C-alpha positions in Angstrom: 11.4 -28.9 10.3 10.1 -26.1 8.1 11.7 -22.6 8.5 8.4 -21.2 9.8 8.4 -23.8 12.6 11.6 -22.5 14.1 9.9 -20.4 16.7 12.8 -20.2 19.2 13.3 -16.6 20.4 16.1 -14.7 18.8 17.7 -14.2 22.2 18.5 -17.9 22.3 21.4 -17.0 20.0 24.8 -16.1 21.5 25.5 -12.4 22.0 21.8 -11.4 21.7 20.6 -10.2 25.0 17.4 -8.2 25.9 18.8 -4.9 24.6 19.8 -6.3 21.2 16.6 -8.3 21.0 14.7 -5.1 21.4 16.5 -3.6 18.4 15.7 -6.7 16.3 12.1 -6.3 17.4 12.0 -2.9 15.7 12.5 -4.8 12.4 9.8 -7.3 13.4 12.3 -10.0 14.0 11.3 -12.0 17.1 12.1 -15.6 16.3 14.8 -17.6 14.4 12.3 -18.0 11.6 11.9 -14.2 11.4 15.7 -13.8 11.3 16.3 -16.4 8.6 13.6 -14.9 6.4 14.9 -11.3 6.8 16.4 -11.2 3.3 19.1 -8.8 2.1 17.7 -5.7 0.2 21.0 -5.6 -1.9 24.6 -6.8 -2.1 28.0 -5.2 -2.4 30.3 -7.2 -4.5 33.9 -7.0 -3.3 35.2 -10.0 -5.2 36.5 -7.9 -8.1 39.4 -5.4 -7.8 38.6 -1.9 -9.0 41.6 0.5 -9.1 41.5 4.2 -8.5 42.2 4.8 -12.2 39.2 2.6 -13.2 37.2 4.5 -10.6 38.2 7.8 -12.3 37.1 6.5 -15.7 33.7 5.4 -14.3 33.2 8.8 -12.7 33.5 10.4 -16.2 30.2 8.9 -17.0 28.6 8.8 -13.5 28.3 11.1 -10.6 30.1 8.7 -8.3 31.9 5.3 -8.6 33.3 2.6 -6.3 36.9 1.5 -5.8 38.2 -1.7 -4.2 42.0 -1.8 -4.2 45.2 -1.8 -2.1 46.6 1.6 -1.3 49.5 3.3 0.5 49.2 6.4 2.7 51.4 9.1 1.2 50.4 12.3 3.1 48.2 13.8 5.8 46.5 17.1 5.3 44.0 19.2 7.3 41.4 21.7 6.4 39.0 24.0 8.5 39.7 25.5 11.9 38.9 24.8 15.5 36.2 22.2 16.1 35.6 22.1 12.3 39.2 21.0 11.6 39.1 17.8 9.5 41.7 15.3 8.6 42.4 14.4 4.9 44.4 11.3 4.1 46.1 11.1 0.7 46.6 7.6 -0.7 47.7 5.9 -3.9 47.3 2.5 -5.4 49.9 3.1 -8.2 47.3 3.9 -10.8 46.0 7.2 -9.3 45.9 9.1 -6.0 42.8 9.9 -3.9 41.7 11.8 -0.8 40.0 10.1 2.2 38.1 12.7 4.2 37.9 11.6 7.9 35.1 13.7 9.3 35.1 13.6 13.1 37.9 11.0 13.1 41.2 12.9 13.8 42.6 9.8 15.5 43.0 8.1 12.1 46.3 10.0 11.7 47.7 7.5 14.2 46.2 4.4 12.8 46.6 5.3 9.1 50.2 6.5 9.3 52.2 7.7 6.3 53.7 4.7 4.6 51.2 2.2 5.9 49.4 -0.2 3.5 45.6 -0.7 3.5 42.8 -2.5 1.6 40.4 0.3 0.7 36.8 0.1 -0.4 34.9 3.3 -1.0 32.4 5.4 -3.0 34.3 8.2 -4.7 33.4 11.6 -6.2 35.3 14.1 -8.2 35.8 17.1 -5.9 37.6 20.0 -7.4 39.5 17.8 -9.8 40.5 15.3 -7.1 39.2 11.8 -6.4 37.6 11.9 -3.0 35.6 9.8 -0.6 34.0 10.1 2.8 32.2 6.7 2.6 34.8 4.0 2.9 36.0 0.8 4.7 39.7 0.1 5.3 41.7 -2.9 6.6 45.3 -2.6 7.5 47.7 -4.9 5.6 51.1 -3.6 6.8 52.6 -0.7 8.9 55.2 0.0 6.2 56.7 -1.4 3.0 56.8 -0.9 -0.7 53.4 -0.7 -2.5 54.6 -2.8 -5.4 55.2 -5.7 -3.1 51.5 -5.7 -2.1 49.7 -4.5 -5.2 49.1 -7.9 -6.7 48.2 -9.8 -3.6 44.5 -10.9 -3.0 42.6 -8.1 -1.3 41.6 -9.1 2.2 38.0 -9.7 2.9 37.0 -9.8 -0.8 33.6 -11.3 -0.8 30.0 -10.5 -1.4 28.5 -8.5 1.5 24.7 -8.6 2.0 23.0 -5.3 2.8 20.0 -5.4 5.1 17.4 -2.8 6.0 18.7 -1.4 9.3 17.5 0.4 12.4 19.4 2.8 14.7 21.8 0.8 16.9 21.8 -2.3 14.6 24.0 -2.4 11.6 23.8 -4.6 8.5 27.0 -6.4 9.6 25.5 -7.2 13.0 22.3 -8.5 11.3 24.3 -10.7 9.0 26.5 -12.0 11.9 23.3 -13.1 13.8 22.0 -14.8 10.6 25.3 -16.6 10.1 25.1 -18.0 13.7 21.5 -19.1 13.2 22.4 -20.9 9.9 25.2 -22.8 11.6 22.8 -24.0 14.3 19.6 -24.7 12.2 20.3 -24.9 8.5 21.1 -28.6 8.3 17.7 -29.5 9.7 15.6 -27.2 7.5 13.2 -29.0 5.2 11.8 -27.9 1.9 8.5 -26.0 1.8 8.0 -27.0 -1.9 7.3 -30.5 -3.1 10.6 -32.3 -4.0 9.2 -33.2 -7.4 8.6 -29.5 -8.2 12.1 -28.5 -7.0 13.6 -31.1 -9.3 11.3 -30.1 -12.2 12.1 -26.4 -11.9 15.8 -26.8 -11.2 15.5 -25.0 -7.8 17.8 -25.2 -4.8 17.0 -27.1 -1.6 15.6 -24.7 1.1 18.6 -24.9 3.4 21.0 -24.3 0.5 18.9 -21.3 -0.7 19.0 -19.7 2.7 22.7 -20.2 2.9 23.3 -18.7 -0.5 20.9 -15.7 -0.1 22.6 -14.6 3.2 26.2 -15.8 2.7 26.7 -15.9 -1.1 30.2 -16.5 -2.5 29.2 -14.7 -5.7 26.4 -12.5 -7.1 25.4 -15.5 -9.2 24.8 -17.6 -6.1 22.7 -14.9 -4.6 20.7 -14.7 -7.8 20.0 -18.5 -7.8 18.9 -18.4 -4.2 16.6 -15.5 -4.8 15.0 -17.3 -7.8 14.2 -20.2 -5.6 12.9 -18.2 -2.6 10.8 -15.9 -4.8 9.2 -18.8 -6.6 8.6 -20.6 -3.3 6.9 -17.6 -1.7 4.7 -16.9 -4.7 3.8 -20.6 -5.1 2.7 -20.9 -1.4 0.8 -17.6 -1.7 -1.0 -18.7 -4.9 -1.7 -22.1 -3.4 -3.3 -20.4 -0.3 -5.4 -18.4 -2.8 -6.5 -21.5 -4.5 -7.4 -23.2 -1.2 -9.5 -20.2 -0.2 -11.3 -20.5 -3.5 -12.0 -24.2 -2.7 -13.3 -23.3 0.7 -15.6 -20.5 -0.5 -16.6 -21.6 -4.0 -16.0 -25.3 -4.0 -13.6 -25.2 -6.9 -10.2 -23.8 -8.1 -10.6 -21.1 -10.8 -9.3 -22.2 -14.2 -5.9 -20.8 -15.2 -4.6 -20.5 -18.7 -1.7 -22.8 -18.9 0.3 -20.5 -21.1 -0.4 -17.0 -19.9 -1.2 -17.8 -16.2 -4.3 -15.6 -16.4 -7.3 -16.7 -14.3 -10.1 -17.4 -16.6 -12.7 -15.4 -14.7 -16.3 -15.5 -15.8 -17.3 -12.7 -18.1 -19.5 -10.2 -16.3 -22.9 -11.1 -17.5 -25.3 -8.5 -18.9 -29.0 -8.5 -17.9 -31.9 -7.0 -19.6 -34.2 -4.8 -17.5 -36.7 -7.7 -17.4 -34.1 -10.3 -16.4 -32.7 -7.9 -13.8 -36.1 -7.2 -12.2 -36.8 -11.0 -12.0 -33.8 -11.5 -9.7 -35.0 -8.9 -7.2 -36.3 -9.7 -3.7 -39.3 -7.8 -2.3 -37.4 -5.0 -0.6 -35.1 -4.7 -3.6 -38.1 -4.2 -5.8 -39.4 -1.5 -3.4 -36.1 0.3 -3.5 -35.9 0.2 -7.3 -39.4 1.6 -7.6 -38.5 4.6 -5.3 -35.3 5.6 -7.1 -35.6 8.8 -9.2 -33.4 7.2 -11.9 -32.7 3.8 -13.5 -29.5 2.0 -12.4 -26.8 1.8 -15.1 -26.3 -1.5 -17.0 -23.2 -2.2 -15.0 -25.0 -1.7 -11.7 -27.8 -4.0 -12.8 -25.3 -6.6 -13.8 -23.5 -6.5 -10.4 -26.7 -6.5 -8.4 -28.1 -9.5 -10.3 -24.8 -11.5 -10.0 -24.6 -10.8 -6.3 -28.2 -11.9 -5.8 -27.4 -15.2 -7.5 -24.3 -15.7 -5.2 -26.2 -14.8 -2.0 -29.0 -17.2 -2.9 -26.5 -19.9 -3.5 -25.0 -19.2 -0.1 -28.3 -19.9 1.6 -28.9 -23.0 -0.5 -25.5 -24.4 0.3 -26.2 -24.0 4.0 -29.1 -26.4 3.7 -27.0 -28.8 1.6 -26.1 -31.8 3.8 -23.1 -32.7 1.6 -20.9 -30.4 3.6 -20.3 -27.9 0.7 -20.5 -24.4 1.9 -20.5 -21.7 -0.8 -20.2 -18.1 0.2 -20.0 -14.9 -1.9 -16.5 -13.4 -2.0 -16.7 -10.4 -4.2 -14.4 -7.4 -4.9 -16.5 -4.6 -6.4 -14.4 -2.1 -8.3 -15.9 1.1 -9.5 -14.7 4.6 -10.2 -15.4 7.5 -7.9 -19.1 8.4 -8.2 -20.1 5.2 -10.1 -22.7 4.1 -7.6 -21.1 1.4 -5.6 -22.9 2.4 -2.4 -26.3 1.9 -4.0 -25.3 -1.5 -5.2 -24.2 -2.5 -1.7 -27.6 -1.4 -0.3 -29.3 -3.8 -2.8 -27.0 -6.6 -1.5 -27.8 -5.7 2.1 -31.6 -5.9 1.3 -31.1 -9.4 -0.2 -29.9 -10.9 3.1 -32.4 -8.8 5.1 -35.2 -10.3 3.1 -33.8 -13.7 4.2 -34.2 -12.5 7.8 -30.5 -12.0 8.4 -28.3 -9.0 9.2 -25.7 -6.9 7.3 -22.8 -4.9 8.5 -21.0 -2.2 6.5 -17.5 -1.1 7.7 -16.0 2.2 6.6 -12.4 3.4 7.4 -13.4 6.8 8.8 -16.3 8.0 11.0 -17.0 10.7 8.5 -17.6 8.1 5.7 -19.5 5.7 8.1 -21.8 8.5 9.2 -22.6 9.5 5.6 -23.3 5.9 4.7 -25.6 5.6 7.8 -27.5 8.8 6.9 -28.0 7.6 3.3 -29.1 4.2 4.4 -31.6 5.7 6.8 -33.1 7.9 4.1 -33.3 5.1 1.5 -34.1 2.0 3.5 -36.0 2.9 6.7 -39.2 3.4 4.7 -38.8 -0.2 3.6 -39.0 -1.4 7.2 -35.3 -1.8 7.6 -33.8 -0.9 11.0 -30.5 0.9 10.4 -28.0 1.7 13.2 -24.7 3.6 13.4 -22.0 2.2 15.6 -18.6 3.9 16.4 -16.2 3.9 19.3 -17.4 7.4 20.3 -20.9 6.3 21.2 -21.8 6.9 24.8 -22.1 3.9 27.2 -25.9 3.9 27.5 -26.5 4.3 23.8 -23.9 1.7 23.0 -25.3 -0.9 25.4 -28.8 -0.4 24.0 -27.6 -0.8 20.5 -25.5 -3.9 21.2 -28.5 -5.5 22.9 -30.7 -4.8 19.9 -28.1 -6.1 17.5 -27.7 -9.4 19.5 -31.5 -9.8 19.6 -31.8 -9.3 15.8 -33.8 -6.0 16.2 -31.2 -4.2 14.0 -31.1 -5.3 10.3 -28.3 -3.1 9.0 -25.4 -1.8 11.2 -22.9 0.7 9.8 -19.7 1.8 11.5 -15.9 1.7 11.7 -13.6 -0.8 13.4 -16.1 -0.9 16.3 -18.2 -3.4 14.3 -15.8 -6.2 15.2 -14.9 -5.3 18.7 -15.2 -8.0 21.4 -18.5 -6.8 22.9 -20.3 -6.8 19.5 -22.5 -9.9 19.0 -24.8 -10.4 16.0 -27.9 -12.6 15.8 -27.3 -13.6 12.2 -24.6 -11.7 10.3 -24.9 -12.9 6.7 -23.1 -10.2 4.8 -20.1 -8.0 5.6 -19.5 -5.0 3.3 -16.1 -3.3 3.5 -15.9 0.1 1.9 -12.5 1.4 0.7 -11.1 -2.1 1.1 -7.5 -1.0 0.6 -7.6 0.8 4.0 -8.2 -2.3 6.0 -5.9 -5.2 6.8 -6.4 -8.9 6.4 -6.9 -9.4 10.1 -9.6 -6.7 10.3 -11.5 -8.4 7.4 -11.1 -11.8 9.1 -12.4 -10.3 12.4 -15.7 -9.0 10.9 -16.2 -12.3 9.1 -15.6 -14.2 12.3 -18.5 -12.2 13.8 -20.7 -13.8 11.1 -19.5 -17.3 11.8 -20.2 -16.9 15.5 -23.6 -15.3 15.1 -26.2 -16.9 17.4 -28.4 -18.1 14.5 -25.8 -18.4 11.7 -25.8 -22.3 11.9 -23.3 -23.7 9.3 -23.6 -20.9 6.8 -20.4 -18.9 6.0 -20.9 -15.1 5.9 -20.8 -13.4 2.6 -18.2 -10.7 1.8 -18.4 -7.7 -0.4 -15.3 -5.5 -0.6 -15.6 -2.2 -2.5 -12.8 -0.1 -3.9 -12.9 3.3 -5.6 -9.2 2.9 -6.3 -9.2 0.3 -9.2 -6.5 -2.2 -9.0 -4.4 -3.1 -12.1 -5.1 -6.5 -13.5 -1.6 -7.8 -12.5 -2.2 -7.1 -8.9 -5.9 -8.1 -8.9 -5.0 -11.5 -10.1 -2.2 -11.9 -7.5 -4.0 -10.5 -4.4 -7.6 -11.4 -5.1 -7.2 -14.6 -7.0 -9.8 -16.2 -4.7 -12.4 -13.5 -5.3 -14.9 -12.7 -8.0 -14.0 -9.3 -9.3 -17.0 -7.3 -10.5 -16.6 -3.8 -12.0 -18.8 -0.7 -12.7 -17.3 1.2 -15.6 -20.3 3.3 -16.6 -21.2 6.5 -14.7 -24.8 7.5 -13.8 -26.7 9.3 -16.5 -26.4 13.0 -16.6 -22.8 13.1 -15.2 -20.4 15.2 -17.2 -16.6 14.4 -17.3 -14.6 16.6 -15.0 -12.4 19.1 -16.8 -8.9 19.0 -15.4 -6.4 21.9 -15.7 -2.7 21.9 -14.7 -1.5 25.1 -13.1 2.2 25.8 -12.5 3.0 27.3 -9.1 3.1 31.1 -9.2 0.0 31.2 -11.4 -2.6 30.1 -8.8 -4.5 33.4 -9.3 -5.7 32.0 -12.7 -7.4 29.1 -10.8 -8.7 31.4 -8.1 -10.5 33.5 -10.7 -12.0 30.5 -12.5 -13.3 29.4 -9.1 -14.7 32.8 -8.5 -16.9 32.6 -11.6 -18.4 29.3 -10.4 -19.0 30.8 -6.9 -20.8 33.7 -8.5 -23.0 31.3 -10.4 -24.1 29.8 -7.0 -21.8 26.8 -7.0 -19.3 25.7 -4.3 -15.6 24.8 -4.2 -13.0 22.7 -2.3 -9.4 23.8 -1.7 -7.1 21.0 -0.6 -3.6 21.2 1.0 -1.0 18.6 2.0 -0.4 19.9 5.6 -2.6 21.1 8.4 -0.3 23.6 10.1 2.5 25.9 9.1 5.9 25.6 10.7 7.1 29.2 10.9 10.7 28.1 11.6 11.0 27.1 8.0 10.7 30.7 7.0 8.9 29.7 3.8 5.3 31.0 3.2 2.8 28.2 3.9 5.4 25.6 4.4 6.2 22.6 6.6 9.3 21.5 4.7 7.9 23.6 1.9 4.3 22.4 2.2 1.4 24.8 2.1 -0.9 24.4 5.1 -4.7 24.3 5.3 -4.7 26.7 8.3 -2.6 29.4 6.7 -4.3 29.2 3.4 -7.7 29.3 5.1 -6.7 32.7 6.5 -5.4 33.8 3.1 -8.4 32.7 1.1 -11.1 33.9 3.5 -9.6 37.4 4.1 -7.7 38.3 0.9 -9.1 36.3 -2.0 -12.8 35.5 -1.3 -13.9 37.9 1.5 -17.3 38.1 0.0 -17.9 34.3 0.4 -18.3 32.1 3.5 -15.2 29.9 4.0 -14.8 27.0 6.4 -12.1 24.5 7.2 -11.9 20.8 8.1 -8.9 18.6 8.9 -7.9 15.7 11.1 -7.5 17.9 14.2 -11.1 19.2 14.0 -13.4 17.3 16.3 -15.9 14.8 14.8 -18.9 16.9 15.9 -17.4 20.1 14.5 -16.5 18.3 11.2 -20.1 17.0 10.9 -21.6 20.5 11.4 -19.2 22.1 8.9 -19.9 19.5 6.3 -23.6 19.8 6.9 -23.3 23.6 6.4 -21.4 22.9 3.2 -24.1 20.6 1.9 -26.7 23.2 2.6 -24.6 25.9 0.8 -24.3 27.9 4.0 -20.5 27.6 3.3 -19.3 28.2 -0.2 -15.6 27.3 0.1 -14.3 24.3 2.1 -10.5 24.4 2.9 -9.3 20.9 3.8 -6.6 18.3 3.9 -7.2 14.7 2.6 -9.9 14.2 5.2 -12.4 14.9 2.4 -10.9 12.3 0.1 -13.8 10.0 0.9 -17.3 10.4 2.4 -18.2 13.9 1.1 -20.9 14.1 -1.5 -22.1 17.7 -2.4 -23.6 17.8 -5.9 -23.5 21.6 -5.9 -19.7 21.7 -5.5 -18.2 22.1 -9.0 -14.6 23.1 -8.4 -11.7 21.6 -6.5 -8.3 23.2 -6.3 -5.5 20.9 -5.1 -2.4 22.9 -4.3 1.0 21.3 -4.5 -0.7 18.4 -6.1 2.7 16.7 -6.9 2.9 15.9 -3.2 -0.1 13.6 -3.4 -0.3 10.1 -4.7 -1.9 9.5 -8.1 -4.8 7.4 -6.7 -5.3 10.0 -3.9 -5.6 12.8 -6.5 -8.1 10.9 -8.5 -10.2 10.3 -5.3 -10.0 14.0 -4.4 -11.0 15.0 -7.9 -14.1 12.7 -7.4 -15.4 15.1 -4.8 -16.8 17.2 -7.7 -18.7 16.1 -10.8 -21.5 14.6 -8.6 -24.3 16.8 -10.1 -25.4 17.7 -13.5 -23.4 20.9 -13.8 -19.9 20.9 -15.5 -17.2 20.5 -12.9 -13.5 21.5 -12.8 -10.3 20.3 -11.1 -7.2 22.5 -10.9 -4.0 20.8 -10.0 -1.4 23.3 -8.9 2.1 21.9 -9.1 5.6 23.1 -8.2 7.9 24.6 -10.9 10.8 22.1 -10.2 8.7 19.0 -11.0 10.5 15.7 -11.6 9.9 13.7 -14.8 7.8 11.2 -12.8 5.9 14.1 -11.3 5.2 15.5 -14.8 4.0 12.0 -15.9 1.6 11.8 -12.9 0.1 15.2 -13.6 -0.2 14.4 -17.3 -2.0 11.1 -16.4 -4.6 13.0 -14.3 -5.0 15.6 -17.1 -5.5 13.1 -19.9 -8.1 10.8 -18.4 -10.8 10.6 -15.7 -10.9 6.7 -16.0 -9.7 5.3 -12.6 -8.8 2.0 -14.2 -6.3 3.7 -16.6 -4.9 5.9 -13.8 -4.3 2.8 -11.7 -2.3 1.2 -14.5 -0.2 4.4 -14.9 0.3 4.5 -11.1 1.6 0.9 -11.2 4.1 1.8 -13.9 5.3 4.9 -12.0 5.4 3.8 -8.4 5.2 0.1 -8.2 2.7 -2.2 -6.3 3.3 -1.0 -2.7 1.6 2.3 -3.0 -1.1 1.0 -5.3 -2.4 -1.4 -2.7 -1.4 0.4 0.4 0.8 -2.5 1.5 1.6 -1.1 4.9 -2.0 -0.3 5.7 -3.8 -3.2 4.0 -1.5 -6.1 4.9 -2.2 -7.6 1.5 1.2 -7.9 -0.1 3.2 -9.1 2.9 5.9 -10.7 0.8 9.3 -11.1 2.3 11.3 -11.3 -0.9 8.9 -11.4 -3.9 7.7 -8.3 -5.8 4.7 -9.1 -7.9 5.5 -6.6 -10.7 9.2 -7.2 -11.0 8.7 -11.0 -10.6 5.6 -11.2 -12.9 7.0 -14.2 -14.9 7.8 -16.2 -11.8 4.4 -15.2 -10.4 2.6 -16.6 -13.5 4.5 -19.9 -13.3 3.8 -20.2 -9.6 0.1 -19.6 -10.1 -0.1 -22.2 -12.9 1.7 -24.8 -10.7 -0.1 -24.0 -7.5 -3.6 -24.0 -9.0 -2.8 -27.3 -10.8 -1.6 -28.9 -7.5 -4.9 -28.3 -5.8 -7.4 -28.6 -8.7 -7.7 -32.4 -8.1 -8.9 -31.7 -4.6 -11.9 -29.6 -5.6 -15.1 -31.4 -6.5 
């Protein structure tokens, strides 16, 4: 049986009752399969002896070092008074002496008596010239004796200890003990997930052997070999799933360069104005004629390519051969590059076919703005637009759902409510997902399933357009979206000027405030963004919650002391939706000149007259988030400015992030820098998006294995595609 098929509950193992099973559940471990695939995050190698003298030498070049040796207790000492009185045990291994600090463990004076012999493993520091530890493990060897008689004996329990991510009440040792029991019961019957021929060709371990060695290695080398096998296996299965999805939606497996592993994606085709206009449907032509500007070349290219793919989707539905092509596109475009307009053109394409379109946004604020823009641009084209959120009253919701089911609504825009159980579509042909990194795989599947179960959808697969203003580095795009066509908008609309970014060290905020004042006097508007909503006064630090400035406190400061002559308003997550809507509308109409906010304005706020944004304590924000916030300005023809105020005690990584924002406004370059500085998890929003749910592989660290896995996986399925 395969590992994933061992669905027995974890409480079928000895010594795991309901209470302990509940602790394992906190780590998302429910079955034996979950347990066996809960891999160590690190190892502690206790196979090599490290004397106290060697530990001292290592500390000379490091802050701390580890010792693993046999010692004898030579003295007890105490320091502190009353309840704070603490035991200090002095030991030696013949090469040097050290102090063991026994915080809150006074009883150790009885179990670690003077003269007793122990195996000692600990992390040591140099404290006032003495070798000292408060992080240690001990195992008694003898109550008394001469140290020289024990010093050359094998150290008890010298092995490689796996270290697991823990939760309160469940230690790494307890997790390993449960895994050891599970391996004894199930390991022999576990079959390979990889083809035997591939295991032999790559020199990999059998699956049961790999599991044994990853959890119970006899050496670090064994753990490394096991990890190599399991990482390759995970990446191979993932890439094969990507290839299969490509077969399902495109009818073929993308070509992969046999040497570099790069997917040979089609070059984004350019279209002349004449060629572009020939691809347009009736409503698309009407929308183009009413625009006060010409789309950029990149926008034309993306619209034309999506038209071709959507047409092919409808053609394949009529094909009796069983082939069922559907558009699967990731549209990457920098902040303000015009992705929303492109998505409206795609919506009109399916509406002209008589079908429906749904656009899902992560926040009600962004969904409402999309709905308002769609109504302004499309309703004059005889397109019925609706806005659906969970806050809609019962009567209005029921009427909307009835109209949606009857096909009386062409384009519905909303949040997660779009795929709730009660929502039924007549013919959902296109699902558009904005800010795709904020949605999980299950959420995307749910909205697509609504298209498959539409009353009039027959055998046609729904099309999918995912949009992201946080460009994804090529390495990750190939890994996560290998089954998608990735289209990009690099060019900005005509008339846009690059935003000028200034770095301001904490303590010099007044310089930024005065620069903003000049813009306000010229009739423009400004944002001030902060990392926290409220101030915790117990911290005793101005504007801080653990040192963070708060929007509420700074609103008071800015409105009363810095800009009393201007109208200042505030929005954050605790402000009701209706109040947020009114404040933002006042800001759009310039009834409010300064908007104090948290990251709630990161998306969905478009005010061309706002030319300044001040982001205080900018080093507390992610690089992609800062780029998104900066994109709130620069949306009109006037020159715009971004002021990043950072703390004085900035780390080297922090300085590199600030420098990246200062040096470029290109989101694609910033994404690459973010990848270098912070790794893949934060780029893709792993926890939120559910994309990179790898158990042991890390796409950046394991890039070479990933490339090999992609080549092998795509090759294994290419013969199945026709």
